[in-house]
C-alpha positions as CSV (number, residue, x, y, z in Angstrom):
1,M,-12.1,-10.3,0.1
2,S,-10.4,-11.0,-3.3
3,A,-6.9,-10.1,-3.8
4,H,-7.8,-7.3,-6.3
5,S,-10.2,-5.7,-3.9
6,V,-7.6,-5.7,-1.1
7,L,-4.8,-4.0,-3.2
8,K,-6.0,-0.7,-4.7
9,S,-2.7,0.5,-6.3
10,L,1.0,0.3,-5.9
11,L,2.2,3.8,-4.8
12,R,5.1,5.3,-6.7
13,T,6.3,8.1,-4.4
14,E,9.8,9.5,-3.7
15,K,9.9,7.7,-0.3
16,G,8.7,4.5,-1.9
17,T,11.3,4.6,-4.6
18,R,14.0,5.2,-2.0
19,D,13.0,2.0,-0.1
20,L,12.9,-0.2,-3.3
21,S,16.6,-1.1,-2.9
22,R,15.7,-2.7,0.6
23,G,12.8,-4.8,-0.7
24,K,10.0,-2.5,0.5
25,Y,7.0,-1.6,-1.7
26,L,4.1,0.8,-0.8
27,F,0.5,-0.2,-1.6
28,A,-2.8,1.7,-1.1
29,V,-5.0,-0.9,0.4
30,S,-8.6,-1.3,1.4
31,P,-9.4,0.3,4.8
32,R,-11.0,-3.0,5.9
33,A,-8.0,-5.2,5.0
34,N,-5.9,-6.6,7.8
35,K,-2.1,-7.6,7.5
36,I,-2.8,-11.2,6.8
37,E,-5.1,-10.4,3.8
38,I,-2.7,-7.9,2.5
39,K,0.2,-10.5,2.7
40,K,-1.8,-13.2,0.9
41,A,-3.0,-10.8,-1.8
42,V,0.5,-9.5,-2.6
43,E,1.8,-13.1,-2.8
44,S,-1.0,-14.3,-5.1
45,V,-1.0,-11.2,-7.5
46,Y,2.8,-10.7,-7.8
47,K,4.0,-14.3,-7.1
48,V,6.6,-13.2,-4.5
49,K,7.2,-14.2,-0.9
50,V,6.4,-11.5,1.8
51,R,8.5,-11.2,4.9
52,S,6.4,-8.5,6.8
53,V,3.6,-6.0,6.4
54,N,3.3,-2.7,8.2
55,T,0.1,-0.6,7.8
56,A,-0.9,2.9,8.6
57,V,-4.1,4.9,8.3
58,V,-3.5,8.2,6.6
59,P,-6.0,10.8,7.9
60,G,-7.8,13.0,5.4
61,K,-6.8,16.6,4.9
62,L,-9.0,19.6,5.4
63,K,-9.6,21.3,2.1
64,R,-11.2,24.6,1.3
65,V,-12.5,25.9,-2.0
66,R,-13.6,29.5,-1.7
67,V,-16.3,29.4,1.2
68,Q,-16.9,25.7,1.1
69,I,-14.9,23.5,3.5
70,G,-14.4,19.8,3.1
71,H,-12.1,16.8,3.6
72,T,-10.1,14.4,1.4
73,P,-11.0,10.9,2.5
74,E,-8.8,8.9,4.9
75,W,-7.0,5.9,3.4
76,K,-4.9,3.0,4.4
77,K,-1.3,2.3,3.2
78,A,0.8,-0.7,3.6
79,V,4.6,-1.1,3.5
80,V,5.3,-4.6,2.3
81,T,8.8,-6.1,2.8
82,L,9.8,-8.9,0.6
83,K,12.0,-11.9,1.4
84,Q,15.7,-11.7,0.4
85,G,16.1,-12.1,-3.3
86,Q,12.4,-11.4,-4.2
87,K,11.4,-8.5,-6.4
88,I,8.3,-7.1,-8.0
89,D,8.7,-6.0,-11.7
90,L,7.6,-2.5,-11.9
91,A,7.9,-2.1,-15.8
């Protein structure tokens, strides 16, 4: 997988913003990507050194529009912790 197909987007959430001071960044990633691929992708795209990667699969939610019932898709997120002194420029 290429680095850009592994990383879908950098998540800008309230919880993610709170963890920025500790060097943690949230990413939406490909459901097929493993921790090693995510680490290599972040290091190559953002030119930083990664200390650790934690992943979680977020289950889809049940949604209803009038009578029709459906789901939102499940997706995978990764919490990437950078080494001391490393930073991703968000601007």
